[in-house]
N, CA, C, O and the ligand as a Tripos MOL2 file, in Angstrom:
@<TRIPOS>MOLECULE
protein
  321   319    81     0     0
PROTEIN
NO_CHARGES

@<TRIPOS>ATOM
      1 N          98.0170  119.9950  117.3980 N.3       1 MET1
      2 CA         97.2020  119.7550  118.5660 C.3       1 MET1
      3 C          98.0260  119.7320  119.8860 C.2       1 MET1
      4 O          99.1710  119.2900  119.9800 O.2       1 MET1
      5 N          97.3050  120.2570  120.8650 N.am      2 HIS2
      6 CA         98.0520  120.1880  122.2130 C.3       2 HIS2
      7 C          98.3200  118.9230  122.9070 C.2       2 HIS2
      8 O          97.4820  118.0230  122.8580 O.2       2 HIS2
      9 N          99.3930  118.7850  123.5330 N.am      3 CYS3
     10 CA         99.8040  117.4940  124.3180 C.3       3 CYS3
     11 C          98.6380  117.1670  125.2590 C.2       3 CYS3
     12 O          98.3340  115.9790  125.3690 O.2       3 CYS3
     13 N          98.0060  118.0140  125.8930 N.am      4 ALA4
     14 CA         97.0750  117.7160  126.9150 C.3       4 ALA4
     15 C          95.9000  117.0300  126.2670 C.2       4 ALA4
     16 O          95.4820  115.9920  126.7800 O.2       4 ALA4
     17 N          95.3140  117.5320  125.1550 N.am      5 ARG5
     18 CA         94.2560  116.8460  124.3810 C.3       5 ARG5
     19 C          94.8180  115.4710  123.9620 C.2       5 ARG5
     20 O          94.1290  114.4800  124.2000 O.2       5 ARG5
     21 N          95.9920  115.3350  123.3700 N.am      6 ILE6
     22 CA         96.4600  114.0550  122.9080 C.3       6 ILE6
     23 C          96.5430  113.0830  124.0380 C.2       6 ILE6
     24 O          96.2700  111.9130  123.7730 O.2       6 ILE6
     25 N          96.8720  113.3860  125.2260 N.am      7 ARG7
     26 CA         97.0110  112.5770  126.3640 C.3       7 ARG7
     27 C          95.5520  112.1180  126.8930 C.2       7 ARG7
     28 O          95.3540  110.9900  127.3440 O.2       7 ARG7
     29 N          94.6350  113.0300  126.7980 N.am      8 THR8
     30 CA         93.2280  112.6840  127.1250 C.3       8 THR8
     31 C          92.7510  111.5060  126.2440 C.2       8 THR8
     32 O          92.1870  110.5050  126.6860 O.2       8 THR8
     33 N          93.0600  111.7530  124.8810 N.am      9 ALA9
     34 CA         92.6750  110.7490  123.9150 C.3       9 ALA9
     35 C          93.4980  109.3780  124.2100 C.2       9 ALA9
     36 O          92.9060  108.3000  124.1570 O.2       9 ALA9
     37 N          94.8500  109.4520  124.5150 N.am     10 LEU10
     38 CA         95.4750  108.3070  124.6160 C.3      10 LEU10
     39 C          94.9980  107.5430  125.8050 C.2      10 LEU10
     40 O          94.9160  106.3150  125.8140 O.2      10 LEU10
     41 N          94.6730  108.3480  126.8510 N.am     11 SER11
     42 CA         94.1990  107.6390  128.0260 C.3      11 SER11
     43 C          92.8350  106.8520  127.6870 C.2      11 SER11
     44 O          92.6690  105.7110  128.1170 O.2      11 SER11
     45 N          91.8840  107.4900  126.9180 N.am     12 ALA12
     46 CA         90.7340  106.8500  126.4460 C.3      12 ALA12
     47 C          91.0510  105.6280  125.6400 C.2      12 ALA12
     48 O          90.4410  104.5790  125.8480 O.2      12 ALA12
     49 N          91.9720  105.7250  124.7370 N.am     13 ARG13
     50 CA         92.3450  104.5640  123.9350 C.3      13 ARG13
     51 C          92.8110  103.3990  124.6370 C.2      13 ARG13
     52 O          92.4590  102.2480  124.3790 O.2      13 ARG13
     53 N          93.7680  103.8120  125.7020 N.am     14 LEU14
     54 CA         94.2960  102.7810  126.6350 C.3      14 LEU14
     55 C          93.0950  101.9680  127.1950 C.2      14 LEU14
     56 O          93.0270  100.7390  127.1740 O.2      14 LEU14
     57 N          92.1870  102.7850  127.6830 N.am     15 ASP15
     58 CA         90.9900  102.1690  128.4580 C.3      15 ASP15
     59 C          90.0580  101.5650  127.5380 C.2      15 ASP15
     60 O          89.0690  101.0360  128.0470 O.2      15 ASP15
     61 N          90.1830  101.5380  126.2230 N.am     16 GLY16
     62 CA         89.2740  100.9870  125.4100 C.3      16 GLY16
     63 C          87.9360  101.7050  125.0700 C.2      16 GLY16
     64 O          86.9340  101.2270  124.5380 O.2      16 GLY16
     65 N          88.1990  103.1360  125.5650 N.am     17 GLU17
     66 CA         86.9200  104.0210  125.3050 C.3      17 GLU17
     67 C          87.0640  104.7050  123.9690 C.2      17 GLU17
     68 O          88.0520  104.6350  123.2380 O.2      17 GLU17
     69 N          85.8820  105.4160  123.7300 N.am     18 GLN18
     70 CA         85.8560  106.1300  122.3920 C.3      18 GLN18
     71 C          86.7080  107.2590  122.4620 C.2      18 GLN18
     72 O          86.8470  107.8620  123.5260 O.2      18 GLN18
     73 N          87.3350  107.6240  121.3460 N.am     19 LEU19
     74 CA         88.2110  108.7710  121.2930 C.3      19 LEU19
     75 C          87.4530  110.0010  121.3580 C.2      19 LEU19
     76 O          86.2970  109.9570  120.9390 O.2      19 LEU19
     77 N          87.9390  111.1680  121.8430 N.am     20 PRO20
     78 CA         87.1140  112.3990  121.9530 C.3      20 PRO20
     79 C          86.8550  112.7990  120.4490 C.2      20 PRO20
     80 O          87.5190  112.3490  119.5150 O.2      20 PRO20
     81 N          85.8440  113.6680  120.3240 N.am     21 PRO21
     82 CA         85.4120  114.1940  118.9320 C.3      21 PRO21
     83 C          86.6740  114.8620  118.4020 C.2      21 PRO21
     84 O          87.4420  115.5290  119.0940 O.2      21 PRO21
     85 N          86.8230  114.5800  116.9240 N.am     22 GLY22
     86 CA         87.9090  115.2100  116.1860 C.3      22 GLY22
     87 C          89.2450  114.6340  116.4310 C.2      22 GLY22
     88 O          90.2270  115.1390  115.8870 O.2      22 GLY22
     89 N          89.3470  113.6600  117.1770 N.am     23 VAL23
     90 CA         90.5910  112.8470  117.3240 C.3      23 VAL23
     91 C          90.5340  111.5430  116.7640 C.2      23 VAL23
     92 O          89.5940  110.7970  117.0390 O.2      23 VAL23
     93 N          91.5390  111.1690  115.9310 N.am     24 THR24
     94 CA         91.6540  109.7700  115.2850 C.3      24 THR24
     95 C          92.8370  109.0610  115.5770 C.2      24 THR24
     96 O          93.8360  109.6830  115.9370 O.2      24 THR24
     97 N          92.8440  107.7980  115.4620 N.am     25 ASP25
     98 CA         94.0120  106.9200  115.8210 C.3      25 ASP25
     99 C          95.0750  107.4330  115.0070 C.2      25 ASP25
    100 O          96.1860  107.4630  115.5370 O.2      25 ASP25
    101 N          94.9660  107.8360  113.8470 N.am     26 HIS26
    102 CA         95.9490  108.3840  112.8130 C.3      26 HIS26
    103 C          96.6470  109.5920  113.4670 C.2      26 HIS26
    104 O          97.8740  109.6760  113.5240 O.2      26 HIS26
    105 N          95.7770  110.5570  113.9750 N.am     27 ARG27
    106 CA         96.2550  111.7900  114.5070 C.3      27 ARG27
    107 C          97.1540  111.5460  115.7190 C.2      27 ARG27
    108 O          98.2130  112.1480  115.8990 O.2      27 ARG27
    109 N          96.6180  110.5570  116.5890 N.am     28 LEU28
    110 CA         97.3820  110.3320  117.8050 C.3      28 LEU28
    111 C          98.7470  109.6950  117.5130 C.2      28 LEU28
    112 O          99.7360  110.0240  118.1680 O.2      28 LEU28
    113 N          98.8060  108.7080  116.4500 N.am     29 ASP29
    114 CA        100.0470  108.1130  116.1360 C.3      29 ASP29
    115 C         100.9250  109.1910  115.4430 C.2      29 ASP29
    116 O         102.1240  109.2380  115.7150 O.2      29 ASP29
    117 N         100.3720  110.0600  114.5560 N.am     30 ALA30
    118 CA        101.2120  111.0110  114.0600 C.3      30 ALA30
    119 C         101.8200  112.0030  115.1820 C.2      30 ALA30
    120 O         102.9900  112.3820  115.1330 O.2      30 ALA30
    121 N         101.0640  112.3240  116.0300 N.am     31 HIS31
    122 CA        101.5910  113.2790  117.2590 C.3      31 HIS31
    123 C         102.7310  112.4550  118.0340 C.2      31 HIS31
    124 O         103.7750  112.9930  118.4040 O.2      31 HIS31
    125 N         102.4470  111.1520  118.2360 N.am     32 LEU32
    126 CA        103.3980  110.3790  118.9020 C.3      32 LEU32
    127 C         104.7450  110.2760  118.2250 C.2      32 LEU32
    128 O         105.7980  110.3060  118.8630 O.2      32 LEU32
    129 N         104.6790  110.1540  116.9200 N.am     33 SER33
    130 CA        105.9090  109.9860  116.1340 C.3      33 SER33
    131 C         106.7190  111.2310  116.2030 C.2      33 SER33
    132 O         107.9010  111.2590  115.8590 O.2      33 SER33
    133 N         106.0560  112.2700  116.6580 N.am     34 GLY34
    134 CA        106.9370  113.5670  116.6100 C.3      34 GLY34
    135 C         107.0560  114.1970  118.0520 C.2      34 GLY34
    136 O         107.6790  115.2440  118.2230 O.2      34 GLY34
    137 N         106.4840  113.5740  119.0040 N.am     35 CYS35
    138 CA        106.4650  114.0600  120.3990 C.3      35 CYS35
    139 C         106.9490  112.9710  121.5460 C.2      35 CYS35
    140 O         106.2010  112.1950  122.1400 O.2      35 CYS35
    141 N         108.2450  113.0880  121.7000 N.am     36 ALA36
    142 CA        108.7830  112.1380  122.6270 C.3      36 ALA36
    143 C         108.1080  112.2260  124.1160 C.2      36 ALA36
    144 O         108.0110  111.2170  124.8140 O.2      36 ALA36
    145 N         107.6740  113.4410  124.5260 N.am     37 ASP37
    146 CA        106.9950  113.5630  125.7570 C.3      37 ASP37
    147 C         105.8570  112.7170  125.8190 C.2      37 ASP37
    148 O         105.6690  111.9620  126.7730 O.2      37 ASP37
    149 N         105.0070  112.8160  124.7450 N.am     38 CYS38
    150 CA        103.8160  111.8840  124.7560 C.3      38 CYS38
    151 C         104.0990  110.4140  124.6260 C.2      38 CYS38
    152 O         103.4070  109.5540  125.1730 O.2      38 CYS38
    153 N         105.1600  110.1650  123.8680 N.am     39 ARG39
    154 CA        105.4880  108.7110  123.7890 C.3      39 ARG39
    155 C         105.7950  108.2710  125.2770 C.2      39 ARG39
    156 O         105.3190  107.2250  125.7170 O.2      39 ARG39
    157 N         106.4960  108.9870  125.9410 N.am     40 GLN40
    158 CA        106.9060  108.6430  127.3800 C.3      40 GLN40
    159 C         105.7910  108.5830  128.2720 C.2      40 GLN40
    160 O         105.7460  107.7310  129.1590 O.2      40 GLN40
    161 N         104.8430  109.4710  128.0910 N.am     41 TRP41
    162 CA        103.4950  109.5510  128.8160 C.3      41 TRP41
    163 C         102.8380  108.3280  128.5400 C.2      41 TRP41
    164 O         102.4730  107.6270  129.4840 O.2      41 TRP41
    165 N         102.6320  107.9660  127.3190 N.am     42 GLN42
    166 CA        101.8230  106.8270  127.0670 C.3      42 GLN42
    167 C         102.4300  105.5260  127.5790 C.2      42 GLN42
    168 O         101.7140  104.6390  128.0420 O.2      42 GLN42
    169 N         103.7860  105.4170  127.4900 N.am     43 ALA43
    170 CA        104.5360  104.2640  127.9790 C.3      43 ALA43
    171 C         104.2560  104.0670  129.6210 C.2      43 ALA43
    172 O         104.0780  102.9620  130.1340 O.2      43 ALA43
    173 N         104.2490  105.2000  130.2750 N.am     44 ARG44
    174 CA        104.0090  105.1350  131.7400 C.3      44 ARG44
    175 C         102.5260  104.9720  132.0100 C.2      44 ARG44
    176 O         102.2170  104.3790  133.0440 O.2      44 ARG44
    177 N         101.5980  105.4120  131.2340 N.am     45 ALA45
    178 CA        100.2710  105.1900  131.4010 C.3      45 ALA45
    179 C          99.9820  103.7380  131.1200 C.2      45 ALA45
    180 O          99.2320  103.1500  131.9000 O.2      45 ALA45
    181 N         100.4490  103.1520  130.1820 N.am     46 ARG46
    182 CA        100.4270  101.6410  129.8010 C.3      46 ARG46
    183 C         100.8920  100.7770  131.0170 C.2      46 ARG46
    184 O         100.2800   99.7700  131.3700 O.2      46 ARG46
    185 N         102.0620  101.2600  131.6540 N.am     47 GLU47
    186 CA        102.6200  100.4610  132.6940 C.3      47 GLU47
    187 C         101.7070  100.6290  133.8690 C.2      47 GLU47
    188 O         101.4330   99.6080  134.5000 O.2      47 GLU47
    189 N         101.2070  101.7460  134.2450 N.am     48 LEU48
    190 CA        100.2010  101.8920  135.3420 C.3      48 LEU48
    191 C          99.0240  101.1010  135.0550 C.2      48 LEU48
    192 O          98.5690  100.4480  135.9940 O.2      48 LEU48
    193 N          98.4610  101.0380  133.9570 N.am     49 ALA49
    194 CA         97.2830  100.3180  133.6790 C.3      49 ALA49
    195 C          97.4670   98.8080  133.8740 C.2      49 ALA49
    196 O          96.6190   98.0680  134.3720 O.2      49 ALA49
    197 N          98.7500   98.4120  133.3970 N.am     50 ALA50
    198 CA         99.1210   97.0330  133.6760 C.3      50 ALA50
    199 C          99.1980   96.6690  135.1030 C.2      50 ALA50
    200 O          98.8130   95.5610  135.4750 O.2      50 ALA50
    201 N          99.6430   97.4810  135.8650 N.am     51 ASP51
    202 CA         99.9130   97.4200  137.2490 C.3      51 ASP51
    203 C          98.4500   97.3600  137.9470 C.2      51 ASP51
    204 O          98.2230   96.5290  138.8260 O.2      51 ASP51
    205 N          97.5350   98.2240  137.5390 N.am     52 LEU52
    206 CA         96.2190   98.1650  138.0830 C.3      52 LEU52
    207 C          95.4950   96.9230  137.7430 C.2      52 LEU52
    208 O          94.7680   96.3700  138.5690 O.2      52 LEU52
    209 N          95.6800   96.4600  136.5150 N.am     53 GLY53
    210 CA         95.2100   95.1850  136.1320 C.3      53 GLY53
    211 C          95.7180   94.1190  136.9710 C.2      53 GLY53
    212 O          94.8710   93.3520  137.4300 O.2      53 GLY53
    213 N          96.8740   93.9280  137.2470 N.am     54 ARG54
    214 CA         97.4310   92.9790  138.2070 C.3      54 ARG54
    215 C          96.9270   93.1210  139.6650 C.2      54 ARG54
    216 O          96.7470   92.1400  140.3880 O.2      54 ARG54
    217 N          96.7100   94.4020  140.0550 N.am     55 ALA55
    218 CA         96.2150   94.6250  141.2960 C.3      55 ALA55
    219 C          94.7260   94.0470  141.4190 C.2      55 ALA55
    220 O          94.3880   93.4340  142.4310 O.2      55 ALA55
    221 N          93.9530   94.2410  140.4740 N.am     56 ALA56
    222 CA         92.6230   93.8520  140.3850 C.3      56 ALA56
    223 C          92.5600   92.2620  140.3450 C.2      56 ALA56
    224 O          91.6200   91.6530  140.8570 O.2      56 ALA56
    225 N          93.5450   91.6720  139.7490 N.am     57 VAL57
    226 CA         93.5070   90.2070  139.7390 C.3      57 VAL57
    227 C          94.0840   89.7470  141.1100 C.2      57 VAL57
    228 O          93.5770   88.7360  141.5960 O.2      57 VAL57
    229 N          95.0360   90.3400  141.7570 N.am     58 ALA58
    230 CA         95.5480   90.0360  142.9700 C.3      58 ALA58
    231 C          94.4920   90.1810  144.0490 C.2      58 ALA58
    232 O          94.4200   89.3850  144.9850 O.2      58 ALA58
    233 N          93.6740   91.2130  143.9020 N.am     59 ALA59
    234 CA         92.6600   91.5270  145.0330 C.3      59 ALA59
    235 C          91.6680   90.3510  145.1120 C.2      59 ALA59
    236 O          91.0930   90.1260  146.1770 O.2      59 ALA59
    237 N          91.4770   89.6910  144.1610 N.am     60 GLU60
    238 CA         90.5120   88.5580  144.1650 C.3      60 GLU60
    239 C          90.8160   87.5450  145.0780 C.2      60 GLU60
    240 O          89.9120   87.0340  145.7390 O.2      60 GLU60
    241 N          92.2000   87.1270  145.2180 N.am     61 GLY61
    242 CA         92.7620   86.0690  145.7770 C.3      61 GLY61
    243 C          93.6320   86.4540  147.0340 C.2      61 GLY61
    244 O          93.6820   85.7200  148.0210 O.2      61 GLY61
    245 N          94.2290   87.5000  146.9540 N.am     62 ASP62
    246 CA         95.2640   87.7180  147.9330 C.3      62 ASP62
    247 C          95.2090   89.2890  148.3640 C.2      62 ASP62
    248 O          95.8650   90.1060  147.7180 O.2      62 ASP62
    249 N          94.5420   89.6220  149.2900 N.am     63 THR63
    250 CA         94.2990   90.9280  149.7330 C.3      63 THR63
    251 C          95.6030   91.5970  150.1030 C.2      63 THR63
    252 O          95.8200   92.7130  149.6310 O.2      63 THR63
    253 N          96.4940   91.0310  150.9010 N.am     64 ALA64
    254 CA         97.7100   91.5180  151.4090 C.3      64 ALA64
    255 C          98.6130   92.0390  150.2570 C.2      64 ALA64
    256 O          99.0560   93.1870  150.2870 O.2      64 ALA64
    257 N          98.8720   91.1970  149.2630 N.am     65 SER65
    258 CA         99.6600   91.6240  148.0960 C.3      65 SER65
    259 C          99.0800   92.6240  147.2750 C.2      65 SER65
    260 O          99.8260   93.4360  146.7270 O.2      65 SER65
    261 N          97.7560   92.6820  147.1000 N.am     66 ALA66
    262 CA         97.0570   93.7330  146.4790 C.3      66 ALA66
    263 C          97.2570   95.0420  147.2040 C.2      66 ALA66
    264 O          97.4960   96.0490  146.5380 O.2      66 ALA66
    265 N          97.1820   95.0970  148.4210 N.am     67 GLU67
    266 CA         97.4540   96.2400  149.2160 C.3      67 GLU67
    267 C          98.8740   96.7910  149.1620 C.2      67 GLU67
    268 O          99.1590   97.9860  149.2400 O.2      67 GLU67
    269 N          99.7260   95.7860  149.0200 N.am     68 ALA68
    270 CA        101.2330   96.2530  148.8680 C.3      68 ALA68
    271 C         101.5020   96.7010  147.5580 C.2      68 ALA68
    272 O         102.3750   97.5570  147.4150 O.2      68 ALA68
    273 N         100.8860   96.2560  146.5620 N.am     69 LEU69
    274 CA        100.9720   96.7390  145.1260 C.3      69 LEU69
    275 C         100.4140   98.2470  145.1210 C.2      69 LEU69
    276 O         101.0500   99.1530  144.5820 O.2      69 LEU69
    277 N          99.1690   98.4520  145.7660 N.am     70 LEU70
    278 CA         98.5720   99.6570  145.7530 C.3      70 LEU70
    279 C          99.3550  100.7310  146.4480 C.2      70 LEU70
    280 O          99.4130  101.8640  145.9710 O.2      70 LEU70
    281 N          99.9560  100.4030  147.5620 N.am     71 ALA71
    282 CA        100.9770  101.2540  148.2060 C.3      71 ALA71
    283 C         102.0700  101.6810  147.3850 C.2      71 ALA71
    284 O         102.5240  102.8240  147.4170 O.2      71 ALA71
    285 N         102.5420  100.6530  146.5620 N.am     72 HIS72
    286 CA        103.7390  100.8770  145.7640 C.3      72 HIS72
    287 C         103.3700  101.9110  144.7180 C.2      72 HIS72
    288 O         104.0700  102.8800  144.4250 O.2      72 HIS72
    289 N         102.1330  101.5860  144.1580 N.am     73 LEU73
    290 CA        101.6340  102.6020  143.0900 C.3      73 LEU73
    291 C         101.5110  103.9900  143.5740 C.2      73 LEU73
    292 O         101.8670  104.9650  142.9120 O.2      73 LEU73
    293 N         100.9740  104.0440  144.7930 N.am     74 ARG74
    294 CA        100.7270  105.4330  145.4540 C.3      74 ARG74
    295 C         102.0940  106.1030  145.6390 C.2      74 ARG74
    296 O         102.2200  107.2940  145.3530 O.2      74 ARG74
    297 N         103.1500  105.3640  146.1190 N.am     75 SER75
    298 CA        104.4030  105.9930  146.3970 C.3      75 SER75
    299 C         104.9910  106.4600  145.1010 C.2      75 SER75
    300 O         105.6620  107.4910  145.0740 O.2      75 SER75
    301 N         104.7470  105.6720  143.9100 N.am     76 ARG76
    302 CA        105.3440  106.0690  142.6790 C.3      76 ARG76
    303 C         104.5890  107.2680  142.2460 C.2      76 ARG76
    304 O         105.2670  108.1710  141.7570 O.2      76 ARG76
    305 N         103.3330  107.4400  142.3350 N.am     77 SER77
    306 CA        102.6330  108.4620  141.7530 C.3      77 SER77
    307 C         103.0050  109.8060  142.3190 C.2      77 SER77
    308 O         102.9560  110.8120  141.6110 O.2      77 SER77
    309 N         103.3720  109.8430  143.5670 N.am     78 THR78
    310 CA        103.8140  111.1470  144.1740 C.3      78 THR78
    311 C         105.1910  111.5080  143.6940 C.2      78 THR78
    312 O         105.5390  112.6740  143.8810 O.2      78 THR78
    313 N         105.9840  110.7310  143.1350 N.am     79 SER79
    314 CA        107.3000  111.0010  142.5890 C.3      79 SER79
    315 C         107.2430  111.8630  141.2730 C.2      79 SER79
    316 O         108.2540  112.3650  140.7810 O.2      79 SER79
    317 N         106.0830  111.9850  140.7850 N.am     80 GLY80
    318 CA        106.0060  112.8330  139.5490 C.3      80 GLY80
    319 C         105.5160  112.0480  138.3860 C.2      80 GLY80
    320 O         105.3900  112.5870  137.2870 O.2      80 GLY80
    321 ZN        102.7730  115.6700  122.7690 Zn       81 ZN81
@<TRIPOS>BOND
     1     1     2 1
     2     2     3 1
     3     3     4 2
     4     3     5 am
     5     5     6 1
     6     6     7 1
     7     7     8 2
     8     7     9 am
     9     9    10 1
    10    10    11 1
    11    11    12 2
    12    11    13 am
    13    13    14 1
    14    14    15 1
    15    15    16 2
    16    15    17 am
    17    17    18 1
    18    18    19 1
    19    19    20 2
    20    19    21 am
    21    21    22 1
    22    22    23 1
    23    23    24 2
    24    23    25 am
    25    25    26 1
    26    26    27 1
    27    27    28 2
    28    27    29 am
    29    29    30 1
    30    30    31 1
    31    31    32 2
    32    31    33 am
    33    33    34 1
    34    34    35 1
    35    35    36 2
    36    35    37 am
    37    37    38 1
    38    38    39 1
    39    39    40 2
    40    39    41 am
    41    41    42 1
    42    42    43 1
    43    43    44 2
    44    43    45 am
    45    45    46 1
    46    46    47 1
    47    47    48 2
    48    47    49 am
    49    49    50 1
    50    50    51 1
    51    51    52 2
    52    51    53 am
    53    53    54 1
    54    54    55 1
    55    55    56 2
    56    55    57 am
    57    57    58 1
    58    58    59 1
    59    59    60 2
    60    59    61 am
    61    61    62 1
    62    62    63 1
    63    63    64 2
    64    63    65 am
    65    65    66 1
    66    66    67 1
    67    67    68 2
    68    67    69 am
    69    69    70 1
    70    70    71 1
    71    71    72 2
    72    71    73 am
    73    73    74 1
    74    74    75 1
    75    75    76 2
    76    75    77 am
    77    77    78 1
    78    78    79 1
    79    79    80 2
    80    79    81 am
    81    81    82 1
    82    82    83 1
    83    83    84 2
    84    83    85 am
    85    85    86 1
    86    86    87 1
    87    87    88 2
    88    87    89 am
    89    89    90 1
    90    90    91 1
    91    91    92 2
    92    91    93 am
    93    93    94 1
    94    94    95 1
    95    95    96 2
    96    95    97 am
    97    97    98 1
    98    98    99 1
    99    99   100 2
   100    99   101 am
   101   101   102 1
   102   102   103 1
   103   103   104 2
   104   103   105 am
   105   105   106 1
   106   106   107 1
   107   107   108 2
   108   107   109 am
   109   109   110 1
   110   110   111 1
   111   111   112 2
   112   111   113 am
   113   113   114 1
   114   114   115 1
   115   115   116 2
   116   115   117 am
   117   117   118 1
   118   118   119 1
   119   119   120 2
   120   119   121 am
   121   121   122 1
   122   122   123 1
   123   123   124 2
   124   123   125 am
   125   125   126 1
   126   126   127 1
   127   127   128 2
   128   127   129 am
   129   129   130 1
   130   130   131 1
   131   131   132 2
   132   131   133 am
   133   133   134 1
   134   134   135 1
   135   135   136 2
   136   135   137 am
   137   137   138 1
   138   138   139 1
   139   139   140 2
   140   139   141 am
   141   141   142 1
   142   142   143 1
   143   143   144 2
   144   143   145 am
   145   145   146 1
   146   146   147 1
   147   147   148 2
   148   147   149 am
   149   149   150 1
   150   150   151 1
   151   151   152 2
   152   151   153 am
   153   153   154 1
   154   154   155 1
   155   155   156 2
   156   155   157 am
   157   157   158 1
   158   158   159 1
   159   159   160 2
   160   159   161 am
   161   161   162 1
   162   162   163 1
   163   163   164 2
   164   163   165 am
   165   165   166 1
   166   166   167 1
   167   167   168 2
   168   167   169 am
   169   169   170 1
   170   170   171 1
   171   171   172 2
   172   171   173 am
   173   173   174 1
   174   174   175 1
   175   175   176 2
   176   175   177 am
   177   177   178 1
   178   178   179 1
   179   179   180 2
   180   179   181 am
   181   181   182 1
   182   182   183 1
   183   183   184 2
   184   183   185 am
   185   185   186 1
   186   186   187 1
   187   187   188 2
   188   187   189 am
   189   189   190 1
   190   190   191 1
   191   191   192 2
   192   191   193 am
   193   193   194 1
   194   194   195 1
   195   195   196 2
   196   195   197 am
   197   197   198 1
   198   198   199 1
   199   199   200 2
   200   199   201 am
   201   201   202 1
   202   202   203 1
   203   203   204 2
   204   203   205 am
   205   205   206 1
   206   206   207 1
   207   207   208 2
   208   207   209 am
   209   209   210 1
   210   210   211 1
   211   211   212 2
   212   211   213 am
   213   213   214 1
   214   214   215 1
   215   215   216 2
   216   215   217 am
   217   217   218 1
   218   218   219 1
   219   219   220 2
   220   219   221 am
   221   221   222 1
   222   222   223 1
   223   223   224 2
   224   223   225 am
   225   225   226 1
   226   226   227 1
   227   227   228 2
   228   227   229 am
   229   229   230 1
   230   230   231 1
   231   231   232 2
   232   231   233 am
   233   233   234 1
   234   234   235 1
   235   235   236 2
   236   235   237 am
   237   237   238 1
   238   238   239 1
   239   239   240 2
   240   239   241 am
   241   241   242 1
   242   242   243 1
   243   243   244 2
   244   243   245 am
   245   245   246 1
   246   246   247 1
   247   247   248 2
   248   247   249 am
   249   249   250 1
   250   250   251 1
   251   251   252 2
   252   251   253 am
   253   253   254 1
   254   254   255 1
   255   255   256 2
   256   255   257 am
   257   257   258 1
   258   258   259 1
   259   259   260 2
   260   259   261 am
   261   261   262 1
   262   262   263 1
   263   263   264 2
   264   263   265 am
   265   265   266 1
   266   266   267 1
   267   267   268 2
   268   267   269 am
   269   269   270 1
   270   270   271 1
   271   271   272 2
   272   271   273 am
   273   273   274 1
   274   274   275 1
   275   275   276 2
   276   275   277 am
   277   277   278 1
   278   278   279 1
   279   279   280 2
   280   279   281 am
   281   281   282 1
   282   282   283 1
   283   283   284 2
   284   283   285 am
   285   285   286 1
   286   286   287 1
   287   287   288 2
   288   287   289 am
   289   289   290 1
   290   290   291 1
   291   291   292 2
   292   291   293 am
   293   293   294 1
   294   294   295 1
   295   295   296 2
   296   295   297 am
   297   297   298 1
   298   298   299 1
   299   299   300 2
   300   299   301 am
   301   301   302 1
   302   302   303 1
   303   303   304 2
   304   303   305 am
   305   305   306 1
   306   306   307 1
   307   307   308 2
   308   307   309 am
   309   309   310 1
   310   310   311 1
   311   311   312 2
   312   311   313 am
   313   313   314 1
   314   314   315 1
   315   315   316 2
   316   315   317 am
   317   317   318 1
   318   318   319 1
   319   319   320 2
@<TRIPOS>SUBSTRUCTURE
     1 MET1         2 RESIDUE 1 A MET
     2 HIS2         6 RESIDUE 1 A HIS
     3 CYS3        10 RESIDUE 1 A CYS
     4 ALA4        14 RESIDUE 1 A ALA
     5 ARG5        18 RESIDUE 1 A ARG
     6 ILE6        22 RESIDUE 1 A ILE
     7 ARG7        26 RESIDUE 1 A ARG
     8 THR8        30 RESIDUE 1 A THR
     9 ALA9        34 RESIDUE 1 A ALA
    10 LEU10       38 RESIDUE 1 A LEU
    11 SER11       42 RESIDUE 1 A SER
    12 ALA12       46 RESIDUE 1 A ALA
    13 ARG13       50 RESIDUE 1 A ARG
    14 LEU14       54 RESIDUE 1 A LEU
    15 ASP15       58 RESIDUE 1 A ASP
    16 GLY16       62 RESIDUE 1 A GLY
    17 GLU17       66 RESIDUE 1 A GLU
    18 GLN18       70 RESIDUE 1 A GLN
    19 LEU19       74 RESIDUE 1 A LEU
    20 PRO20       78 RESIDUE 1 A PRO
    21 PRO21       82 RESIDUE 1 A PRO
    22 GLY22       86 RESIDUE 1 A GLY
    23 VAL23       90 RESIDUE 1 A VAL
    24 THR24       94 RESIDUE 1 A THR
    25 ASP25       98 RESIDUE 1 A ASP
    26 HIS26      102 RESIDUE 1 A HIS
    27 ARG27      106 RESIDUE 1 A ARG
    28 LEU28      110 RESIDUE 1 A LEU
    29 ASP29      114 RESIDUE 1 A ASP
    30 ALA30      118 RESIDUE 1 A ALA
    31 HIS31      122 RESIDUE 1 A HIS
    32 LEU32      126 RESIDUE 1 A LEU
    33 SER33      130 RESIDUE 1 A SER
    34 GLY34      134 RESIDUE 1 A GLY
    35 CYS35      138 RESIDUE 1 A CYS
    36 ALA36      142 RESIDUE 1 A ALA
    37 ASP37      146 RESIDUE 1 A ASP
    38 CYS38      150 RESIDUE 1 A CYS
    39 ARG39      154 RESIDUE 1 A ARG
    40 GLN40      158 RESIDUE 1 A GLN
    41 TRP41      162 RESIDUE 1 A TRP
    42 GLN42      166 RESIDUE 1 A GLN
    43 ALA43      170 RESIDUE 1 A ALA
    44 ARG44      174 RESIDUE 1 A ARG
    45 ALA45      178 RESIDUE 1 A ALA
    46 ARG46      182 RESIDUE 1 A ARG
    47 GLU47      186 RESIDUE 1 A GLU
    48 LEU48      190 RESIDUE 1 A LEU
    49 ALA49      194 RESIDUE 1 A ALA
    50 ALA50      198 RESIDUE 1 A ALA
    51 ASP51      202 RESIDUE 1 A ASP
    52 LEU52      206 RESIDUE 1 A LEU
    53 GLY53      210 RESIDUE 1 A GLY
    54 ARG54      214 RESIDUE 1 A ARG
    55 ALA55      218 RESIDUE 1 A ALA
    56 ALA56      222 RESIDUE 1 A ALA
    57 VAL57      226 RESIDUE 1 A VAL
    58 ALA58      230 RESIDUE 1 A ALA
    59 ALA59      234 RESIDUE 1 A ALA
    60 GLU60      238 RESIDUE 1 A GLU
    61 GLY61      242 RESIDUE 1 A GLY
    62 ASP62      246 RESIDUE 1 A ASP
    63 THR63      250 RESIDUE 1 A THR
    64 ALA64      254 RESIDUE 1 A ALA
    65 SER65      258 RESIDUE 1 A SER
    66 ALA66      262 RESIDUE 1 A ALA
    67 GLU67      266 RESIDUE 1 A GLU
    68 ALA68      270 RESIDUE 1 A ALA
    69 LEU69      274 RESIDUE 1 A LEU
    70 LEU70      278 RESIDUE 1 A LEU
    71 ALA71      282 RESIDUE 1 A ALA
    72 HIS72      286 RESIDUE 1 A HIS
    73 LEU73      290 RESIDUE 1 A LEU
    74 ARG74      294 RESIDUE 1 A ARG
    75 SER75      298 RESIDUE 1 A SER
    76 ARG76      302 RESIDUE 1 A ARG
    77 SER77      306 RESIDUE 1 A SER
    78 THR78      310 RESIDUE 1 A THR
    79 SER79      314 RESIDUE 1 A SER
    80 GLY80      318 RESIDUE 1 A GLY
    81 ZN81       321 GROUP 0 **** ****
């Protein structure tokens, strides 16, 4: 299975969404065990999701720090 399809499915799984048709948890894990690129991608996606979660929490009480965090995320996303 192509890495692009795996990553789409991984993204859905991280978001708690339904996996694309034909993709199972088992297939994702099997691919991850043999593909360092996708393992790295998932780690990065998890980190970003955690950052966004913190930004959402911060935005409720502290607009300035939420904006700073979002600026930080933007600067990081342009670096690749
Ligand atoms: Zn892969």
